KETOR-877533 format. One record per residue (C-alpha): residue number from 0; y, z, x; chain; residue in one letter. Coordinates in steps of 0.1 Angstrom, whole numbers. Example, Ala and Ser with C-alpha at 12.3 -4.5 7.8 and 13.67 -1.06 7.14 Angstrom:
# KETOR-877533
[0, [-45, 78, 123], A, A]
[1, [-11, 71, 137], A, S]
END
This chain:
# KETOR-877533
[0, [0, 0, 0], A, M]
[1, [24, 9, 28], A, K]
[2, [16, -25, 45], A, K]
[3, [24, -44, 13], A, I]
[4, [58, -26, 10], A, I]
[5, [66, -32, 47], A, L]
[6, [57, -69, 44], A, V]
[7, [77, -72, 13], A, T]
[8, [108, -56, 29], A, L]
[9, [104, -80, 59], A, I]
[10, [102, -110, 37], A, I]
[11, [133, -99, 17], A, V]
[12, [152, -93, 49], A, A]
[13, [143, -127, 63], A, V]
[14, [154, -144, 30], A, L]
[15, [187, -125, 30], A, L]
[16, [195, -134, 66], A, I]
[17, [185, -170, 61], A, G]
[18, [207, -172, 30], A, G]
[19, [237, -158, 49], A, I]
[20, [231, -183, 77], A, Y]
[21, [229, -212, 53], A, L]
[22, [260, -201, 35], A, N]
[23, [280, -199, 68], A, L]
[24, [268, -233, 78], A, N]
[25, [278, -248, 45], A, K]
[26, [313, -233, 49], A, K]
[27, [317, -247, 84], A, N]
[28, [304, -282, 73], A, S]
[29, [330, -282, 44], A, A]
[30, [358, -274, 68], A, E]
[31, [347, -302, 92], A, I]
[32, [344, -327, 63], A, Q]
[33, [379, -320, 50], A, T]
[34, [394, -334, 82], A, Q]
[35, [401, -370, 77], A, E]
[36, [404, -398, 103], A, K]
[37, [436, -397, 122], A, N]
[38, [444, -362, 109], A, Q]
[39, [454, -333, 131], A, V]
[40, [449, -299, 116], A, L]
[41, [472, -271, 126], A, I]
[42, [452, -239, 125], A, K]
[43, [451, -207, 145], A, N]
[44, [483, -217, 163], A, F]
[45, [467, -248, 177], A, A]
[46, [465, -286, 170], A, F]
[47, [429, -297, 163], A, S]
[48, [421, -321, 179], A, P]
[49, [446, -315, 206], A, S]
[50, [442, -351, 218], A, E]
[51, [436, -382, 197], A, I]
[52, [433, -419, 205], A, V]
[53, [445, -445, 181], A, I]
[54, [454, -482, 179], A, K]
[55, [490, -494, 177], A, S]
[56, [502, -494, 141], A, G]
[57, [480, -465, 130], A, E]
[58, [493, -434, 114], A, T]
[59, [486, -397, 123], A, I]
[60, [489, -370, 97], A, T]
[61, [493, -334, 107], A, W]
[62, [484, -307, 81], A, K]
[63, [494, -271, 85], A, N]
[64, [466, -247, 76], A, L]
[65, [483, -216, 91], A, D]
[66, [504, -192, 70], A, S]
[67, [531, -195, 98], A, A]
[68, [556, -224, 98], A, T]
[69, [551, -251, 124], A, H]
[70, [568, -283, 136], A, T]
[71, [557, -314, 154], A, I]
[72, [582, -326, 181], A, V]
[73, [575, -351, 208], A, S]
[74, [582, -338, 243], A, D]
[75, [608, -366, 247], A, S]
[76, [623, -354, 214], A, E]
[77, [629, -389, 202], A, N]
[78, [596, -403, 189], A, E]
[79, [583, -376, 167], A, I]
[80, [604, -350, 149], A, I]
[81, [591, -332, 118], A, S]
[82, [608, -308, 94], A, D]
[83, [593, -273, 94], A, E]
[84, [559, -274, 78], A, L]
[85, [547, -245, 56], A, N]
[86, [511, -238, 48], A, K]
[87, [493, -268, 33], A, E]
[88, [523, -292, 40], A, E]
[89, [518, -324, 59], A, E]
[90, [538, -347, 81], A, F]
[91, [528, -383, 90], A, S]
[92, [540, -407, 117], A, H]
[93, [531, -443, 124], A, T]
[94, [528, -452, 161], A, F]
[95, [539, -488, 167], A, N]
[96, [542, -488, 205], A, Q]
[97, [514, -483, 229], A, A]
[98, [517, -453, 252], A, G]
[99, [510, -416, 255], A, T]
[100, [529, -392, 233], A, Y]
[101, [529, -355, 242], A, N]
[102, [541, -332, 215], A, Y]
[103, [545, -295, 207], A, H]
[104, [555, -271, 180], A, C]
[105, [592, -263, 186], A, S]
[106, [587, -228, 171], A, L]
[107, [556, -220, 191], A, H]
[108, [559, -239, 224], A, T]
[109, [524, -230, 236], A, S]
[110, [511, -253, 209], A, M]
[111, [506, -287, 225], A, K]
[112, [490, -320, 216], A, G]
[113, [487, -356, 228], A, K]
[114, [485, -389, 210], A, I]
[115, [473, -419, 230], A, I]
[116, [481, -452, 215], A, V]
[117, [463, -483, 228], A, G]
END
C-alpha cells in the first residue's frame, strides 16, 4: 500500500513538473512568434535584435515593450529620429540608402543598436 502511494505521488509530481515546463515553453514560443520580420523589440532596456541586416528600401519597425519611455536616434542624429515611445507604441523608418546605421536611445544611452542596409 505504501509503495502504491509513493508511486502515485511520484507520477503526480512528474506530471506537474512536466505541465509547468510545457506552459513555460508555450509562453516563450508565443513571445518569439510575436516578433515580425524587420521588427526590433525594445525590452529590458535593450534592442532585440541589437543588429539587423536588411535590403535598401525595407522598413524597420521598433516596438517598445518596456514600461519606460524610449527613443530611437541614429548616432549621426540625422537619419533616424523618433518621438518618445511609451509602452506598446511603435516607430517605423524606411532605409533607402545602403550603409551601416548605428543608433541608440537618447534617454538611456547604454541602449545601442545597428541596422546594416545592403
